[in-house]
C-alpha positions in Angstrom: 0.0 0.0 0.0 1.4 3.4 -1.0 2.0 5.9 1.8 0.8 9.4 1.2 3.3 12.0 2.4 1.9 14.4 5.0 1.2 18.0 4.0 3.8 20.3 5.6 4.9 23.9 5.7 8.4 25.1 6.4 9.5 27.0 9.5 9.9 30.1 7.3 6.3 29.8 6.1 5.2 29.2 9.7 7.0 32.3 10.9 5.3 34.3 8.2 1.9 33.0 9.4 2.7 34.1 12.9 3.9 37.5 11.7 0.5 38.1 10.0 -1.6 36.6 12.7 -3.3 39.3 14.8 -4.6 37.3 17.8 -2.2 36.3 20.5 -4.2 33.2 21.5 -4.2 32.0 17.9 -0.4 32.5 17.7 0.0 30.4 20.8 -2.3 27.7 19.6 -0.5 27.5 16.2 2.9 27.5 17.9 1.9 24.6 20.2 0.7 22.8 17.0 4.1 23.4 15.3 6.7 23.4 18.0 5.1 20.9 20.4 3.5 18.8 17.6 0.1 18.9 19.4 -3.2 18.0 17.9 -5.9 20.6 17.8 -7.9 18.8 20.5 -4.8 18.7 22.7 -4.3 22.5 22.3 -7.9 23.4 22.9 -8.0 21.2 26.0 -4.8 22.4 27.5 -5.1 23.7 31.1 -2.8 25.6 33.4 -2.5 22.5 35.6 -1.1 20.6 32.7 2.1 22.7 32.5 5.1 22.2 34.7 7.3 25.3 34.2 9.9 24.1 36.7 10.5 20.8 34.8 9.7 22.4 31.4 7.0 19.8 30.6 3.5 19.7 29.3 1.3 16.8 30.4 -1.1 16.0 27.5 -4.0 14.1 29.0 -6.3 11.7 27.2 -5.0 12.3 23.7 -5.8 10.2 20.7 -6.5 6.6 21.8 -7.1 7.9 25.4 -3.3 8.0 25.9 -1.5 10.5 28.1 2.0 11.7 27.2 4.5 14.2 28.5 6.3 16.5 26.1 9.0 19.2 26.7 7.9 22.8 26.5 9.3 24.3 23.3 11.2 27.5 24.1 9.2 29.3 21.5 5.9 28.8 23.5 7.1 29.4 27.1 6.0 33.1 27.3 2.6 32.4 25.7 1.9 29.5 28.0 2.1 31.7 31.1 -1.1 33.4 29.8 -3.2 30.3 29.5 -6.0 29.3 29.1 -6.2 29.7 25.4 -10.0 29.7 25.5 -10.5 28.9 21.8 -12.6 26.0 20.6 -11.5 23.4 18.1 -13.7 24.7 15.3 -12.7 28.3 15.8 -9.0 27.3 15.7 -9.5 25.3 12.5 -11.4 28.2 10.8 -8.7 30.7 11.9 -5.9 28.5 10.6 -7.7 27.8 7.3 -8.2 31.6 6.7 -4.7 32.5 7.6 -3.0 29.9 5.4 -5.3 30.7 2.5 -4.4 34.5 2.8 -0.7 34.1 3.5 0.3 30.9 1.6 -2.5 30.8 -1.0 -3.7 27.4 0.0 -5.9 26.3 2.9 -4.2 24.0 5.3 -5.6 22.0 8.2 -4.5 22.6 11.7 -3.0 19.1 11.7 -0.5 20.3 9.1 1.2 22.0 12.0 1.9 18.7 13.7 3.2 17.2 10.5 5.3 20.2 9.9 6.8 20.3 13.4 7.7 16.6 13.1 9.4 17.1 9.8 11.2 20.2 11.1 12.6 18.3 14.1 13.8 15.4 12.0 15.2 17.4 9.0 16.2 20.8 10.3 17.0 20.2 14.0 18.4 16.7 13.3 16.5 14.9 16.1 16.5 11.1 15.8 13.5 9.1 14.9 13.0 7.8 18.4 12.9 11.3 19.9 10.2 12.4 17.4 8.3 9.2 18.0 8.1 10.0 21.7 7.2 13.7 21.1 4.3 12.6 18.8 3.2 9.8 21.1 3.3 7.1 18.4 3.4 3.6 19.7 5.1 2.3 16.4 8.2 3.8 14.9 6.9 3.0 11.5 4.1 5.6 12.0 6.8 8.2 12.7 8.9 7.2 9.6 6.6 9.0 7.2 8.1 12.3 8.5 11.6 11.3 7.2 10.8 12.8 3.8 12.8 15.7 2.5 11.6 19.0 1.4 12.1 19.1 -2.5 14.1 22.4 -2.1 16.6 20.4 0.1 16.9 17.8 -2.6 17.5 20.4 -5.2 20.2 22.1 -3.0 21.9 18.8 -2.4 21.9 18.0 -6.1 23.2 21.4 -7.2 25.7 22.2 -4.4 
């Protein structure tokens, strides 16, 4: 069975989205999706009690498959997390992200694209190993995480021509 590559955006494209985004709670929600690879339901359900600033950890409770997981707080979201709760519903986040990506990138993306993009970013740009990304995403099988090992076409072109 053929595996479809996940839709992703680059960190540069993501930063452009944040630059244009006007709402601080949307910026935080999108940053959690990208830098912490969180699902939209996990972001919307995040509570102050789930954050341990001392240990730099977020406890994600009852995620997909009713599983809990603990992820490190990304440095890019620390300041915003101190202003929780986000207070935005799942549907509102999806609509806001659809509109923003359509206006800035010319194509509607789903919020879940942020999770895919973050995983790809950590593997390809930050050079995390597959096991680290597997734990961050909460995948029980490493084969599920392996779909993020694809390369951005621009990286392949650079490798070919450099």
